[in-house]
Every structure is written in C-alpha cells, then in structure tokens.
C-alpha positions in Angstrom: 114.7 111.6 81.5 113.7 112.1 77.8 114.0 109.5 75.0 117.3 110.8 73.7 118.9 110.7 77.2 117.7 107.1 77.6 119.4 106.0 74.4 122.9 105.4 75.7 121.5 103.3 78.5 119.5 101.3 76.1 122.3 100.6 73.6 124.3 99.3 76.6 121.7 96.5 77.1 121.9 95.2 73.5 125.3 93.2 73.6 124.6 91.3 76.8 120.8 91.1 77.0 119.3 91.2 73.5 115.9 89.8 74.7 115.6 92.7 77.2 116.6 95.1 74.5 113.9 93.9 72.4 111.4 94.2 75.3 112.4 97.7 75.9 112.1 98.8 72.3 108.8 97.0 72.0 107.6 98.9 75.1 108.5 102.2 73.8 106.6 101.7 70.4 103.6 100.6 72.4 103.7 103.5 74.6 103.8 105.8 71.5 100.6 104.5 70.2 98.6 105.1 73.3 97.7 108.7 72.7 95.1 107.5 70.2 93.3 105.3 72.7 89.7 106.0 74.0 89.6 107.0 77.5 86.7 106.0 80.0 84.2 108.4 81.5 85.6 110.1 84.7 82.1 110.9 86.1 82.0 108.1 88.6 85.4 108.5 90.3 85.3 108.4 94.1 87.6 109.7 96.8 89.4 107.2 99.0 87.1 107.3 101.9 84.0 106.8 99.7 85.6 104.0 97.8 86.4 102.1 101.1 82.8 102.5 102.4 81.5 101.2 99.0 83.8 98.3 99.0 83.1 97.4 102.6 79.9 95.8 101.3 81.9 93.1 99.5 85.1 92.8 101.6 84.6 90.6 104.6 86.6 92.7 107.0 86.1 96.4 107.7 89.3 98.0 106.3 88.4 101.5 107.2 89.8 101.5 110.7 93.2 100.3 109.7 93.7 103.7 108.0 94.3 105.1 111.5 96.9 102.5 112.5 100.2 103.6 113.9 102.1 101.1 111.5 100.4 103.0 108.4 101.4 106.3 109.7 105.1 105.1 110.3 105.5 103.8 106.8 104.0 106.9 105.3 106.6 108.9 107.2 109.4 106.6 106.3 108.6 106.6 102.6 108.1 110.3 102.6 111.5 110.9 104.1 113.0 108.4 101.5 111.4 110.3 98.6 113.0 113.5 100.0 116.4 111.8 100.0 115.8 110.8 96.5 115.2 114.3 95.0 118.0 115.1 92.6 119.6 111.8 93.2 117.6 108.9 91.8 118.4 107.6 88.3 114.8 107.8 87.1 112.0 110.1 87.4 110.1 110.3 90.7 106.9 110.4 88.5 107.2 106.5 88.6 106.1 106.7 92.3 102.6 105.6 93.3 100.4 108.1 95.0 100.1 107.6 98.8 96.3 107.2 98.3 97.1 104.0 96.3 99.6 103.0 99.1 97.1 103.4 101.8 94.4 101.4 100.1 96.9 98.6 99.3 97.9 98.5 103.0 94.2 98.5 104.2 93.2 95.7 101.8 96.2 93.5 102.7 95.5 93.9 106.4 91.6 93.4 105.9 92.0 90.3 103.9 94.9 88.8 106.1 96.6 88.3 102.7 99.0 85.4 102.4 100.1 86.0 98.7 100.2 89.3 97.1 101.4 89.8 93.5 102.6 93.1 92.2 103.8 94.2 88.8 105.9 97.5 88.7 108.1 98.4 91.6 110.3 101.5 90.6 111.4 103.1 93.8 108.8 101.0 95.8 106.2 103.2 97.3 103.4 100.6 96.9 105.9 97.8 97.8 106.7 99.4 101.1 103.0 100.0 102.1 102.1 96.3 101.2 105.0 94.9 103.1 104.1 96.9 106.2 100.5 95.6 105.9 101.9 92.0 105.8 104.3 92.8 108.7 101.4 94.1 110.8 99.5 90.9 109.9 102.5 88.8 110.9 101.9 86.7 107.8 102.1 86.7 104.0 104.5 87.4 101.1 104.8 89.9 98.3 106.0 88.8 94.9 106.9 91.7 92.7 107.7 91.6 88.9 109.6 94.7 87.5 111.9 95.7 84.8 113.6 98.8 86.1 113.3 102.1 84.2 116.5 103.0 82.3 119.0 105.0 84.2 122.5 104.9 85.9 122.4 102.0 88.5 118.6 101.7 87.9 118.6 98.2 89.2 120.2 99.2 92.5 117.4 101.8 93.1 114.5 99.4 92.6 112.7 99.2 96.0 114.9 101.9 97.4 112.0 103.0 99.6 111.5 99.6 101.2 113.0 99.4 104.8 115.4 96.7 105.3 113.4 95.0 108.1 110.5 94.4 105.7 112.4 92.7 102.9 112.2 89.2 104.4 108.7 88.9 103.1 109.6 90.2 99.4 110.4 88.2 96.4 111.6 90.5 93.6 111.7 89.0 90.1 113.4 91.0 87.2 111.6 91.3 83.8 108.5 92.2 82.1 105.2 90.7 83.2 104.5 89.2 79.6 107.5 86.9 80.0 107.3 86.2 83.7 103.6 85.9 84.7 102.7 82.8 82.6 105.3 80.7 84.5 105.1 82.3 87.9 101.3 82.1 88.5 100.9 78.4 88.5 103.7 78.2 91.1 102.0 80.8 93.3 98.7 79.2 93.2 95.8 81.3 94.6 96.5 85.0 95.0 94.7 87.2 97.5 95.7 90.6 96.2 97.0 91.6 92.7 98.4 95.1 92.0 99.0 96.2 88.4 101.4 99.2 88.4 103.7 98.4 85.6 103.3 99.5 81.9 99.9 101.1 81.7 99.2 100.6 78.1 95.9 99.0 76.9 97.6 95.9 75.7 99.8 95.4 78.8 96.9 96.1 81.3 94.6 93.9 79.4 97.1 91.0 79.4 98.0 91.3 83.1 94.4 91.4 84.5 93.2 88.7 82.1 96.2 86.5 83.0 96.0 87.0 86.8 92.2 86.9 87.3 91.8 83.2 87.2 94.4 82.8 90.0 92.8 85.4 92.2 90.9 83.7 94.9 87.3 84.3 95.4 86.8 87.4 97.6 90.3 88.6 96.4 91.1 92.1 95.2 92.5 93.4 91.9 94.0 96.8 92.0 95.1 98.7 88.9 96.9 101.9 88.9 96.4 104.6 86.2 93.2 103.1 84.7 92.0 106.5 83.4 94.3 106.4 80.2 92.6 103.7 78.3 89.5 101.4 78.4 91.4 98.2 79.5 90.2 98.2 83.1 86.6 99.2 82.4 86.1 96.7 79.6 87.5 94.0 81.8 85.3 95.0 84.7 82.2 94.8 82.6 83.2 91.3 81.2 83.9 89.6 84.5 81.1 91.0 86.7 82.9 91.4 89.9 81.3 91.7 93.3 82.5 95.3 93.6 84.0 97.7 91.1 85.2 101.3 92.0 87.6 103.9 90.5 89.3 106.0 93.0 90.8 109.5 92.6 94.5 110.0 93.6 95.5 112.7 96.0 98.8 114.1 94.5 98.6 112.9 90.8 96.3 113.8 88.1 95.3 110.0 87.9 92.9 107.4 89.0 93.2 103.8 90.1 90.7 101.0 89.9 89.7 98.2 92.3 87.8 95.0 91.6 86.6 92.4 94.2 86.1 89.0 92.9 82.9 87.2 93.5 83.2 84.9 96.5 
C-alpha cells in the first residue's frame, strides 16, 4: 500500500483517535528522514547456524538441538500455510512479516532460556509471535507481551496476529499502541524480562529508544533481539556502549536484511 492509498485510512483515525493520528503522522515523517542515515558495515554478518554456535558460549543452555524439534517444524508449517492464505487477502503488505530465520532463533532462545517473560514490539500478522508462543508452549511456562500499532489498512486490527494459532493465545498479552507511549509504564509492571524482541518501527530514533529503555529490565544472561539492524547505526552503537557478553548480526534467509542479538552479561 503506497502513501496515497493509506491516506483515507489515516484520515478516519483523526476524529476519534487524535493522539494515534499524531503518532502515525510523526512516524511517517520519521521514516522519510531515514534514507540519509549511516549504515553499519556488513562484513561480520553470520548465517543462522554460525550465530547459534557463537552465542552458545554465553547462553547457558545449548539452543542448537531445539532447531530440530517437532514443535518447531509444526509451527513453521502452520505459519507457512497461513501466509499462503493471506496472499491477496490481507489488509497490509506481507513485507511486514518476519523472516523464518528470525522466527527460529526466537523459538530456540525462548526454549534454551526457559523464558518466563518475553517482550515483543511489532506484531503485524504475527510470524515471530507464533514462533515465540510455540516455544513457550513447548516449555510449558512463560508469557509473551506484545506492543503493536497495526499498519493502516481495512480491518487492520482484526488481522494483527492472524498467524497465531488459537491454542497458543492463552500465553499472549497484546497491547495496542506505539512503544514510546506504552513501554515506560509497562516495563516496571513486568519486572525482569528474559527476552526482548524489537520488530516495530526500524528507524534510528525508535530502535535506540526501545533498546535503551528495555535494557535495564533485561535480566542478566537475557537476550535482546532486534530485526532490520542493517539500515542504521542504532544497534551497533548500543552494542558498543553496553559491552554485552555476546554480540552477533545474522543474515536472514528470504529477506535482504539482517537481525542482531545481544546477550547481557550474567
């Protein structure tokens, strides 16, 4: 959906939700300025298998074996089938979907850490959400809290998390809105977080805000995952500043993009 086709949906927001209208317009302006941002060096990007081996030095549990689990293969199949059903039907672009490489590593880390609290920003159709919830279900414990302002489109709210199977939703708490408004009040209530996944607005300002805001609440040994870190320097600058136990950037399989992982010092 191009900018002009989004305009009617945006104008409908103004009368009843002026704050949301302001947030959406501010987001559009922020995105427009991103093309001038400096980009990080792509020389040290790893594949998924290499990244997991590297991170195994700092994550207490071996996460590599879980990539062969039947429950992971099951959610891959179900999410893939859901994406096929969405083609030509969904109200916003399938380009909002996370790559399956990101989904697999989120599943593996949630399993390896036996995560109790996972926080995610950005849901869209719910690829990553489904993988995380499947990991928590396999653990038999934990909850996922997601913050998301749906992309503009006809019945957009109804399609948020479309790919999440019904039987996994009992562990899911979805909060509607942008992270800048919701995270400051939400984080103290959650307490310590095991895993944080940034997959919302990937601008320099928003990514920097999210990782800096969440990091103090991430438990020692916890993992921060950020998608689309190759478009600006926010993730790399933050990694250098906090000196994590482990820092890796991973190549995605079916998108021309990379995601980053930080393990907090135990």
